[in-house]
C-alpha positions in Angstrom: 135.8 111.5 124.5 137.0 111.8 120.7 135.4 115.4 120.9 137.5 116.4 123.6 140.5 115.1 121.8 139.8 116.8 118.8 139.2 120.4 120.1 143.1 119.9 122.1 144.3 119.0 119.1 142.4 122.2 117.2 144.0 124.2 120.0 147.5 123.2 120.1 147.5 123.7 116.0 145.9 127.1 116.3 147.6 128.2 119.4 150.7 127.2 118.3 153.6 125.8 120.1 157.2 127.6 120.2 160.5 125.8 120.2 163.9 126.9 119.3 166.8 124.7 118.0 170.3 125.6 116.8 171.1 123.1 113.9 173.8 120.4 114.2 176.8 122.1 112.4 176.8 119.2 109.7 173.8 121.5 108.1 174.4 122.3 104.6 174.0 125.8 105.0 177.3 125.8 107.3 179.1 123.4 105.4 178.5 125.8 102.2 179.3 128.9 103.9 182.3 128.4 106.2 185.8 129.5 104.8 184.1 131.4 101.8 185.0 135.1 101.4 182.4 137.4 101.9 182.0 138.3 98.6 180.4 135.0 98.0 177.6 135.8 100.6 176.9 139.1 99.4 176.4 137.5 95.9 174.2 134.8 96.9 172.2 136.2 100.0 172.5 140.1 99.4 173.5 142.6 102.5 172.5 141.2 106.1 169.3 142.0 108.1 171.6 142.9 111.0 175.5 143.6 111.3 177.5 144.0 114.1 181.2 144.0 115.1 182.9 141.8 118.2 185.5 143.4 120.4 188.1 141.1 118.9 187.2 142.7 115.9 185.3 140.1 114.1 182.1 141.2 111.9 178.6 139.6 113.2 176.1 139.3 110.0 172.6 138.0 110.4 170.2 136.9 107.9 166.6 136.5 108.6 164.1 133.9 106.9 160.6 134.1 108.6 157.3 132.7 107.5 154.0 133.8 108.3 150.6 132.1 108.9 149.7 128.6 110.0 153.2 127.4 109.3 155.2 129.9 111.1 158.7 129.7 111.5 161.6 131.5 111.8 165.4 130.8 110.8 168.3 132.8 111.6 171.8 132.6 110.2 174.6 133.8 112.1 177.9 134.3 110.5 181.1 135.1 112.0 183.5 137.1 109.6 187.2 137.8 109.9 189.7 139.2 107.4 186.6 139.2 104.6 186.6 135.2 105.4 183.7 133.4 107.0 184.8 132.0 109.9 181.8 130.6 111.6 178.3 129.7 110.9 175.4 129.2 113.3 172.0 127.9 112.1 169.1 128.3 114.3 165.3 127.9 113.8 162.2 128.7 115.8 159.0 126.8 114.8 156.0 128.4 116.3 153.4 126.1 115.0 152.9 122.1 114.7 152.8 122.8 111.2 156.0 124.7 110.8 157.8 121.2 112.0 156.6 119.5 109.3 158.5 121.6 106.6 162.2 122.6 106.6 163.2 125.8 107.5 165.6 128.4 106.0 163.9 127.5 102.7 164.6 131.2 101.3 168.0 130.8 102.4 168.8 127.5 100.9 167.3 128.2 97.6 169.3 131.2 97.4 172.4 129.0 97.8 171.5 126.7 95.8 171.0 123.9 98.6 168.3 121.5 98.4 165.7 121.3 101.1 
C-alpha cells in the first residue's frame, strides 16, 4: 500500500498540476507600482514583454517571469497606463507543479523592484 501511495505522489510531482491564481490587490508589486510614472517601471523592469492599447486609449503593458524545470511557474504582471501614470496593476501566477507552490512567484520582478519575497 505504501508503494502505491509513493508512486501516486511521485506521479503528481513529476506530472505536475496547474493552478492559476490572481493575487489579491495587497501584493507588494501592486502597492509599489500603482500611481507611479511609466518611466519608473521602465527604469526598474525595462521594456515590457507585450504591449497593447485599449479602445479607451489606455496602454497595457505585460511583464512575464517564467521558471522552467521541476518547479515550473509563470508570473504575469499587467499594467494599465494612462497619461504616463500606472493606474492599475494585476499580478497573476500559474503554478505548474506541486514544487512550484513552495517558493514565491515573480521572484525576478520582485528582485528588480527591490521587494523582499
